[in-house]
C-alpha positions in Angstrom: 188.9 -45.8 27.3 185.1 -45.9 27.2 183.3 -45.9 30.5 182.9 -49.4 31.7 179.4 -50.9 31.8 179.6 -53.3 34.7 176.6 -55.3 33.4 178.0 -55.9 29.9 179.6 -59.2 29.0 183.3 -59.6 28.3 184.5 -61.8 25.5 187.9 -63.7 25.4 189.5 -64.8 22.2 192.9 -66.0 21.1 193.9 -67.5 17.8 195.7 -70.9 17.7 199.2 -70.6 19.1 198.4 -67.6 21.3 198.4 -69.3 24.7 194.9 -68.0 25.3 194.2 -70.9 27.6 196.5 -69.3 30.2 194.3 -66.2 30.3 191.2 -68.5 30.4 192.7 -70.2 33.5 193.0 -66.9 35.3 189.6 -65.5 34.3 187.9 -68.8 35.2 188.9 -68.3 38.8 188.0 -64.7 39.4 184.9 -64.3 41.5 183.1 -61.3 40.1 181.9 -62.6 36.8 180.8 -66.0 35.5 183.0 -67.7 33.0 181.7 -69.7 30.1 184.0 -72.2 28.3 181.4 -74.6 26.8 182.3 -73.7 23.2 185.3 -76.0 23.6 183.1 -78.9 24.8 181.7 -81.8 22.7 178.5 -79.9 21.8 178.8 -76.4 20.3 176.6 -73.7 21.9 175.1 -72.8 18.5 174.4 -69.1 19.1 175.8 -67.9 15.8 179.1 -66.5 17.2 181.0 -69.6 16.1 179.4 -70.8 12.9 178.5 -67.3 11.5 174.9 -68.4 10.7 173.3 -65.6 12.6 175.9 -62.9 12.0 174.4 -59.7 10.4 175.2 -59.4 6.7 175.6 -56.1 4.7 172.2 -56.7 3.0 170.3 -57.3 6.2 168.5 -54.8 8.4 171.6 -54.5 10.6 169.9 -53.3 13.7 167.3 -56.1 13.8 169.9 -58.7 12.9 172.2 -57.4 15.7 169.4 -57.6 18.2 168.5 -61.1 17.1 172.1 -62.2 17.5 172.4 -60.8 21.0 169.0 -62.3 22.0 170.2 -65.7 20.8 173.5 -65.2 22.7 171.6 -64.3 25.9 169.4 -67.4 25.6 172.2 -69.8 24.9 174.5 -68.3 27.6 171.7 -68.9 30.1 171.6 -72.5 29.0 175.4 -72.7 29.4 175.1 -71.6 33.0 175.1 -67.8 33.0 172.9 -66.3 35.6 173.1 -62.7 34.2 175.1 -60.8 31.6 178.1 -60.3 33.9 180.0 -63.1 32.3 183.2 -63.7 30.4 182.6 -65.8 27.3 185.5 -67.6 25.8 185.1 -67.6 22.0 186.5 -70.1 19.5 186.4 -67.5 16.7 186.3 -63.8 16.2 184.5 -62.0 13.4 184.3 -58.2 13.2 180.6 -58.5 12.5 180.2 -59.8 16.0 181.8 -56.6 17.3 179.6 -54.5 15.1 176.5 -56.3 16.3 177.6 -56.0 19.9 178.2 -52.2 19.5 174.7 -51.9 18.0 172.7 -54.1 20.4 174.9 -54.6 23.5 176.9 -51.4 24.3 179.7 -51.8 26.7 180.8 -55.3 25.5 184.5 -55.7 25.5 187.1 -58.1 24.0 190.2 -59.5 25.6 192.6 -60.9 23.0 195.6 -63.2 23.5 197.9 -62.0 20.7 201.5 -62.6 19.7 203.4 -62.0 16.5 201.4 -63.9 13.9 204.6 -65.9 12.8 205.1 -66.9 16.5 201.4 -67.9 16.5 202.0 -70.2 13.6 205.1 -71.8 15.0 203.5 -72.4 18.4 200.4 -73.8 16.7 202.5 -76.2 14.7 204.5 -77.2 17.8 201.8 -77.4 20.5 198.4 -77.5 18.9 195.4 -75.3 20.1 192.7 -75.6 22.7 190.1 -76.2 20.0 192.2 -79.0 18.5 192.0 -77.4 15.1 193.6 -79.4 12.4 195.3 -78.0 9.3 196.3 -79.6 6.0 199.7 -77.8 5.8 201.6 -75.0 7.4 200.6 -72.7 4.5 196.9 -73.5 5.0 197.3 -72.8 8.8 199.0 -69.5 7.9 196.1 -68.5 5.6 193.6 -69.4 8.4 195.5 -67.2 10.9 195.8 -64.3 8.3 192.1 -64.3 7.7 191.3 -64.5 11.5 193.7 -61.7 12.3 192.2 -59.5 9.5 189.0 -59.6 11.4 190.8 -58.5 14.6 192.7 -55.8 12.8 189.5 -54.3 11.4 187.9 -54.4 14.9 190.9 -52.5 16.4 191.4 -50.0 13.5 187.7 -49.0 13.4 187.2 -49.0 17.2 184.4 -51.4 16.8 184.4 -52.3 20.5 187.1 -51.9 23.1 189.9 -54.4 22.7 192.6 -55.3 25.2 195.6 -57.1 23.7 197.7 -59.4 25.9 200.8 -61.4 25.0 200.6 -64.4 27.4 204.4 -64.4 27.5 204.1 -61.0 29.2 201.9 -62.7 31.7 204.8 -64.9 32.7 207.3 -62.0 32.7 205.1 -59.6 34.7 202.1 -61.4 36.1 201.0 -58.7 38.5 201.0 -55.9 35.9 199.2 -58.1 33.4 196.4 -59.1 35.8 196.0 -55.5 37.1 195.6 -54.4 33.5 192.9 -57.1 32.9 191.1 -56.0 36.1 191.1 -52.4 35.0 189.9 -53.1 31.5 186.9 -55.1 32.6 186.1 -53.3 35.8 187.0 -56.0 38.4 187.3 -54.6 41.9 189.8 -57.4 42.8 192.8 -58.2 40.7 192.7 -61.9 39.7 195.5 -64.1 40.7 197.9 -65.2 38.0 198.5 -68.5 39.9 196.1 -70.6 37.8 198.2 -69.8 34.7 201.4 -70.6 36.6 200.0 -73.9 37.8 199.3 -74.9 34.2 203.1 -74.8 33.6 203.8 -76.9 36.7 201.2 -79.4 35.7 203.1 -79.9 32.4 206.1 -81.1 34.3 208.0 -78.0 33.5 208.2 -79.1 29.9 208.0 -76.2 27.4 204.5 -75.4 26.4 205.3 -72.4 24.2 208.2 -70.9 22.3 209.7 -67.5 23.1 208.6 -64.4 21.3 210.6 -63.9 18.1 211.5 -67.6 17.9 209.9 -67.7 14.4 213.1 -66.1 13.1 215.0 -69.4 13.6 212.6 -70.9 11.1 212.4 -68.0 8.6 213.9 -70.1 5.8 212.1 -73.4 6.5 208.7 -71.6 6.8 209.4 -68.8 4.3 206.2 -69.3 2.4 203.8 -69.4 5.4 205.6 -66.5 7.0 205.3 -64.4 3.8 201.5 -65.0 4.1 201.6 -63.6 7.6 204.0 -60.7 7.2 201.5 -58.1 6.0 199.0 -58.7 8.9 201.9 -58.8 11.4 203.0 -55.4 10.3 199.4 -54.2 10.3 199.1 -55.3 14.0 202.3 -53.5 14.9 204.9 -56.2 14.9 208.3 -55.9 13.4 208.6 -56.7 9.7 211.7 -58.9 10.2 
Protein backbone atom coordinates (compact mmCIF):
# COMPACT_ATOMS: atom_id res chain seq x y z
CA UNK A 1 0.00 0.00 0.00
CA UNK A 2 1.22 3.50 -0.79
CA UNK A 3 2.24 5.73 2.10
CA UNK A 4 -0.81 7.52 3.45
CA UNK A 5 -1.02 11.26 2.96
CA UNK A 6 -3.00 12.36 6.04
CA UNK A 7 -4.05 15.59 4.35
CA UNK A 8 -5.43 14.02 1.17
CA UNK A 9 -9.19 13.53 0.81
CA UNK A 10 -10.87 10.14 0.77
CA UNK A 11 -13.75 9.37 -1.58
CA UNK A 12 -16.58 6.92 -0.95
CA UNK A 13 -18.60 5.34 -3.73
CA UNK A 14 -20.92 2.41 -4.13
CA UNK A 15 -23.10 1.49 -7.10
CA UNK A 16 -26.85 1.04 -6.64
CA UNK A 17 -27.62 -2.09 -4.66
CA UNK A 18 -24.27 -2.11 -2.83
CA UNK A 19 -25.45 -0.98 0.60
CA UNK A 20 -22.96 1.90 0.52
CA UNK A 21 -25.22 3.87 2.87
CA UNK A 22 -24.10 1.55 5.70
CA UNK A 23 -20.50 2.59 5.17
CA UNK A 24 -21.59 6.21 4.91
CA UNK A 25 -23.32 5.94 8.29
CA UNK A 26 -20.08 4.75 9.89
CA UNK A 27 -17.79 7.25 8.20
CA UNK A 28 -20.13 10.13 8.96
CA UNK A 29 -19.62 9.56 12.69
CA UNK A 30 -15.83 9.22 12.84
CA UNK A 31 -14.19 12.29 14.35
CA UNK A 32 -10.93 12.69 12.44
CA UNK A 33 -12.25 13.73 9.05
CA UNK A 34 -15.13 15.80 7.84
CA UNK A 35 -17.84 13.94 5.94
CA UNK A 36 -19.63 15.37 2.92
CA UNK A 37 -22.91 13.86 1.71
CA UNK A 38 -24.45 16.89 0.01
CA UNK A 39 -24.34 15.26 -3.43
CA UNK A 40 -27.45 13.36 -2.35
CA UNK A 41 -29.35 16.52 -1.43
CA UNK A 42 -31.81 18.49 -3.52
CA UNK A 43 -29.08 20.66 -5.09
CA UNK A 44 -26.08 19.01 -6.75
CA UNK A 45 -22.68 20.38 -5.82
CA UNK A 46 -21.69 20.90 -9.44
CA UNK A 47 -17.94 20.34 -9.21
CA UNK A 48 -17.70 18.13 -12.29
CA UNK A 49 -17.33 14.84 -10.43
CA UNK A 50 -20.98 13.92 -10.93
CA UNK A 51 -21.93 15.38 -14.29
CA UNK A 52 -18.59 14.87 -16.04
CA UNK A 53 -18.55 18.41 -17.41
CA UNK A 54 -15.09 19.20 -16.06
CA UNK A 55 -13.47 15.76 -16.32
CA UNK A 56 -10.26 15.75 -18.37
CA UNK A 57 -10.62 14.43 -21.89
CA UNK A 58 -7.99 12.61 -23.93
CA UNK A 59 -7.58 15.64 -26.19
CA UNK A 60 -7.14 18.10 -23.33
CA UNK A 61 -3.93 19.23 -21.67
CA UNK A 62 -4.45 16.60 -19.03
CA UNK A 63 -2.34 18.21 -16.33
CA UNK A 64 -4.07 21.56 -16.58
CA UNK A 65 -7.51 19.95 -16.82
CA UNK A 66 -6.73 17.86 -13.73
CA UNK A 67 -5.61 20.87 -11.75
CA UNK A 68 -8.77 22.75 -12.76
CA UNK A 69 -10.94 19.83 -11.67
CA UNK A 70 -9.25 19.60 -8.28
CA UNK A 71 -9.42 23.36 -7.75
CA UNK A 72 -13.15 23.26 -8.48
CA UNK A 73 -13.52 20.36 -6.07
CA UNK A 74 -11.73 22.29 -3.32
CA UNK A 75 -13.90 25.37 -3.88
CA UNK A 76 -17.18 23.48 -3.86
CA UNK A 77 -16.17 21.24 -0.95
CA UNK A 78 -15.54 24.36 1.12
CA UNK A 79 -19.02 25.63 0.24
CA UNK A 80 -20.39 22.22 1.29
CA UNK A 81 -18.79 22.59 4.72
CA UNK A 82 -15.26 21.23 4.44
CA UNK A 83 -12.77 23.18 6.54
CA UNK A 84 -9.74 21.54 4.94
CA UNK A 85 -8.86 18.67 2.62
CA UNK A 86 -9.12 16.05 5.37
CA UNK A 87 -12.60 15.01 4.32
CA UNK A 88 -14.47 11.97 3.13
CA UNK A 89 -16.58 12.86 0.12
CA UNK A 90 -19.46 10.52 -0.75
CA UNK A 91 -19.76 10.37 -4.55
CA UNK A 92 -22.83 9.58 -6.60
CA UNK A 93 -20.76 8.30 -9.52
CA UNK A 94 -17.27 7.06 -10.26
CA UNK A 95 -15.37 7.69 -13.46
CA UNK A 96 -11.79 6.49 -13.96
CA UNK A 97 -10.93 9.95 -15.27
CA UNK A 98 -11.60 11.29 -11.78
CA UNK A 99 -8.96 8.92 -10.45
CA UNK A 100 -6.50 9.86 -13.18
CA UNK A 101 -7.02 13.55 -12.43
CA UNK A 102 -6.62 12.97 -8.69
CA UNK A 103 -3.39 11.05 -9.25
CA UNK A 104 -2.11 13.94 -11.34
CA UNK A 105 -3.21 16.87 -9.18
CA UNK A 106 -4.02 15.48 -5.73
CA UNK A 107 -1.58 12.67 -4.84
CA UNK A 108 -2.64 10.53 -1.90
CA UNK A 109 -6.36 10.60 -2.63
CA UNK A 110 -8.04 7.25 -1.97
CA UNK A 111 -11.28 5.52 -2.83
CA UNK A 112 -13.41 3.30 -0.62
CA UNK A 113 -15.87 1.22 -2.64
CA UNK A 114 -18.90 -0.71 -1.45
CA UNK A 115 -18.95 -3.66 -3.82
CA UNK A 116 -20.84 -6.92 -4.19
CA UNK A 117 -21.26 -9.39 -7.02
CA UNK A 118 -22.76 -7.24 -9.82
CA UNK A 119 -25.71 -9.63 -10.13
CA UNK A 120 -26.44 -9.17 -6.41
CA UNK A 121 -26.13 -5.43 -6.96
CA UNK A 122 -28.85 -5.60 -9.60
CA UNK A 123 -31.13 -7.76 -7.50
CA UNK A 124 -30.79 -5.52 -4.45
CA UNK A 125 -31.30 -2.40 -6.54
CA UNK A 126 -34.51 -3.82 -7.98
CA UNK A 127 -35.69 -4.87 -4.52
CA UNK A 128 -34.68 -1.92 -2.33
CA UNK A 129 -33.76 1.03 -4.54
CA UNK A 130 -30.66 3.18 -4.04
CA UNK A 131 -29.63 6.22 -1.94
CA UNK A 132 -29.70 8.43 -5.02
CA UNK A 133 -33.20 7.21 -5.92
CA UNK A 134 -32.00 6.36 -9.41
CA UNK A 135 -34.76 5.16 -11.69
CA UNK A 136 -34.45 2.64 -14.51
CA UNK A 137 -36.69 1.77 -17.45
CA UNK A 138 -36.14 -1.99 -17.17
CA UNK A 139 -33.97 -4.55 -15.42
CA UNK A 140 -31.84 -4.75 -18.57
CA UNK A 141 -31.24 -0.99 -18.67
CA UNK A 142 -30.30 -1.11 -14.97
CA UNK A 143 -27.86 -3.93 -15.73
CA UNK A 144 -26.29 -1.91 -18.56
CA UNK A 145 -25.90 1.07 -16.22
CA UNK A 146 -24.18 -1.11 -13.61
CA UNK A 147 -21.94 -2.73 -16.23
CA UNK A 148 -20.76 0.66 -17.47
CA UNK A 149 -20.18 2.01 -13.97
CA UNK A 150 -18.25 -1.08 -12.92
CA UNK A 151 -16.09 -0.93 -16.04
CA UNK A 152 -14.83 2.41 -14.72
CA UNK A 153 -14.04 0.84 -11.36
CA UNK A 154 -12.34 -2.18 -12.93
CA UNK A 155 -10.08 0.09 -14.98
CA UNK A 156 -9.20 2.07 -11.85
CA UNK A 157 -8.22 -1.09 -9.98
CA UNK A 158 -6.43 -2.85 -12.83
CA UNK A 159 -4.28 0.16 -13.66
CA UNK A 160 -3.60 1.18 -10.04
CA UNK A 161 -4.98 4.62 -10.82
CA UNK A 162 -5.42 5.41 -7.13
CA UNK A 163 -5.56 3.14 -4.06
CA UNK A 164 -8.96 1.42 -3.81
CA UNK A 165 -10.34 -0.45 -0.80
CA UNK A 166 -13.23 -2.78 -1.64
CA UNK A 167 -15.77 -3.59 1.07
CA UNK A 168 -18.76 -5.88 0.88
CA UNK A 169 -21.26 -4.32 3.32
CA UNK A 170 -22.51 -7.83 4.10
CA UNK A 171 -19.03 -8.50 5.54
CA UNK A 172 -19.56 -5.48 7.74
CA UNK A 173 -22.48 -7.26 9.33
CA UNK A 174 -20.59 -10.54 9.63
CA UNK A 175 -17.34 -9.13 11.06
CA UNK A 176 -17.85 -5.46 11.95
CA UNK A 177 -14.64 -5.03 13.95
CA UNK A 178 -12.35 -6.38 11.24
CA UNK A 179 -14.13 -4.34 8.58
CA UNK A 180 -13.84 -1.06 10.48
CA UNK A 181 -10.23 -1.77 11.44
CA UNK A 182 -9.45 -2.26 7.75
CA UNK A 183 -11.14 1.05 6.94
CA UNK A 184 -9.16 2.88 9.62
CA UNK A 185 -5.90 1.40 8.35
CA UNK A 186 -6.65 2.26 4.73
CA UNK A 187 -7.38 5.93 5.34
CA UNK A 188 -5.04 6.47 8.26
CA UNK A 189 -7.47 6.97 11.14
CA UNK A 190 -5.91 6.72 14.59
CA UNK A 191 -9.18 5.49 16.10
CA UNK A 192 -11.21 2.66 14.59
CA UNK A 193 -14.72 3.95 13.83
CA UNK A 194 -17.64 2.26 15.52
CA UNK A 195 -19.82 -0.01 13.37
CA UNK A 196 -22.82 0.90 15.53
CA UNK A 197 -24.27 3.54 13.16
CA UNK A 198 -24.62 0.90 10.44
CA UNK A 199 -26.15 -1.55 12.90
CA UNK A 200 -28.63 1.07 14.10
CA UNK A 201 -29.83 1.51 10.51
CA UNK A 202 -30.98 -2.10 10.60
CA UNK A 203 -32.83 -1.59 13.89
CA UNK A 204 -34.47 1.57 12.56
CA UNK A 205 -35.95 -0.48 9.72
CA UNK A 206 -37.86 -2.57 12.26
CA UNK A 207 -35.63 -5.55 11.53
CA UNK A 208 -37.22 -5.92 8.12
CA UNK A 209 -34.75 -7.06 5.43
CA UNK A 210 -32.89 -4.24 3.75
CA UNK A 211 -30.66 -6.41 1.59
CA UNK A 212 -30.51 -9.87 0.11
CA UNK A 213 -27.70 -12.26 0.99
CA UNK A 214 -24.61 -12.63 -1.15
CA UNK A 215 -25.25 -15.08 -3.96
CA UNK A 216 -29.02 -14.71 -3.80
CA UNK A 217 -28.98 -13.73 -7.47
CA UNK A 218 -28.72 -17.44 -8.33
CA UNK A 219 -32.34 -17.94 -7.25
CA UNK A 220 -33.31 -15.56 -10.09
CA UNK A 221 -30.87 -16.75 -12.73
CA UNK A 222 -33.69 -17.84 -15.06
CA UNK A 223 -36.06 -14.91 -14.50
CA UNK A 224 -33.24 -12.37 -14.96
CA UNK A 225 -31.12 -14.37 -17.38
CA UNK A 226 -30.75 -11.49 -19.85
CA UNK A 227 -29.66 -8.82 -17.36
CA UNK A 228 -27.36 -11.26 -15.59
CA UNK A 229 -25.73 -12.11 -18.93
CA UNK A 230 -24.93 -8.41 -19.33
CA UNK A 231 -23.21 -8.42 -15.94
CA UNK A 232 -21.41 -11.77 -16.10
CA UNK A 233 -18.23 -10.49 -17.85
CA UNK A 234 -17.69 -7.58 -15.44
CA UNK A 235 -18.46 -9.87 -12.49
CA UNK A 236 -15.68 -12.20 -13.62
CA UNK A 237 -13.35 -9.27 -14.26
CA UNK A 238 -13.86 -8.07 -10.69
CA UNK A 239 -13.11 -11.52 -9.31
CA UNK A 240 -16.56 -12.96 -8.68
CA UNK A 241 -17.54 -16.51 -9.57
CA UNK A 242 -18.87 -16.99 -13.08
CA UNK A 243 -21.88 -19.04 -11.90
